FIDREN-189655 format. One record per residue (C-alpha): residue in one letter; x, y, z; residue number from 1. Coordinates in pm, 1 decimal. Example, Ala and Ser with C-alpha at 12.3 -4.5 7.8 and 13.67 -1.06 7.14 Angstrom:
REM FIDREN-189655
ATOM  rest        c1        c2        c3   nr
ATOM     A    1230.0    -450.0     780.0    1
ATOM     S    1367.0    -106.0     714.0    2
//
This chain:
REM FIDREN-189655
ATOM  rest        c1        c2        c3   nr
ATOM     M     908.3     616.7    3565.4    1
ATOM     V    1052.9     872.7    3719.3    2
ATOM     E    1402.5     747.4    3721.0    3
ATOM     L    1354.8     720.8    3333.5    4
ATOM     I    1211.8    1073.8    3326.4    5
ATOM     Q    1513.2    1192.6    3507.3    6
ATOM     Q    1769.5    1006.5    3295.6    7
ATOM     L    1621.0    1150.3    2968.7    8
ATOM     E    1635.3    1523.6    3145.6    9
ATOM     K    2008.1    1456.8    3172.9   10
ATOM     N    2036.2    1324.8    2813.9   11
ATOM     Q    2119.1     987.0    2933.9   12
ATOM     M    1877.7     834.5    2713.6   13
ATOM     D    1725.0     985.3    2411.9   14
ATOM     T    1350.2     980.7    2303.4   15
ATOM     C    1380.1     672.6    2057.6   16
ATOM     E    1463.6     511.0    2366.7   17
ATOM     L    1211.4     603.1    2619.7   18
ATOM     Y     965.1     512.3    2339.6   19
ATOM     R    1091.7     170.6    2299.3   20
ATOM     F    1124.0     104.6    2675.9   21
ATOM     L     772.2     222.4    2715.7   22
ATOM     L     610.4      -9.5    2431.5   23
ATOM     E     785.7    -275.8    2572.4   24
ATOM     D     644.6    -251.2    2882.5   25
ATOM     L     306.8    -173.1    2746.7   26
ATOM     A     367.7    -468.8    2515.7   27
ATOM     N     378.4    -666.2    2885.8   28
ATOM     L      95.7    -490.9    3052.7   29
ATOM     Y    -151.0    -574.4    2757.0   30
ATOM     H     -11.6    -894.9    2801.5   31
ATOM     D     -75.7   -1023.4    3114.5   32
ATOM     A    -395.8    -829.6    3108.9   33
ATOM     G    -508.3   -1059.0    2815.3   34
ATOM     C    -545.2    -759.4    2547.9   35
ATOM     Y    -355.7    -943.9    2287.2   36
ATOM     Q    -468.2    -698.7    1994.4   37
ATOM     K    -334.8    -421.7    2192.1   38
ATOM     E     -29.9    -613.1    2265.0   39
ATOM     S      14.1    -718.1    1877.6   40
ATOM     Y      31.5    -344.9    1804.4   41
ATOM     C     286.4    -210.4    2037.7   42
ATOM     L     506.1    -535.3    1939.1   43
ATOM     R     439.3    -428.3    1606.6   44
ATOM     K     540.2     -70.0    1676.9   45
ATOM     L     830.3    -215.8    1839.5   46
ATOM     M     967.3    -406.6    1554.3   47
ATOM     Q     923.6     -60.2    1333.8   48
ATOM     T    1157.0     112.7    1541.0   49
ATOM     G    1404.2    -141.3    1482.9   50
ATOM     Y    1422.8    -252.3    1821.9   51
//
């Protein structure tokens, strides 16, 4: 996470890229925890971003 913030600060990663990355990680965490409704919410948001 620290590396992502540093990349964002250096403008190597734009806000949309960071948002997509975080949604993907959240979806994976929710899946592992068995929270499938929250996982599907994250995946729908990912699809809306055009990822």
